[in-house]
N, C-alpha and C positions, 0 to 999 in steps of 0.2 A: 937401337931408340924412341921408342915410339911420343916425343916429345911436342914436333909440329904434328901427331893426329891432333896428340888430344886441346892444342890449340884449334885444329881447325873445329871436334868438335866443341869447345867453351865457344866459339864466336859462331859458329849457329846456332849453338843453343840459345845464345844473348839473343841470337837478330829473331829464333822465334818468338821468344817470351816479347818483343818489342811489337813484333809482329800483331801476338795477339791482344798487347795492349791497348 
């Protein structure tokens, strides 16, 4: 199960959006 990987990718994506905003 790659649930942890999915959560990590989501967290990194959100952080990236916050940094770009």
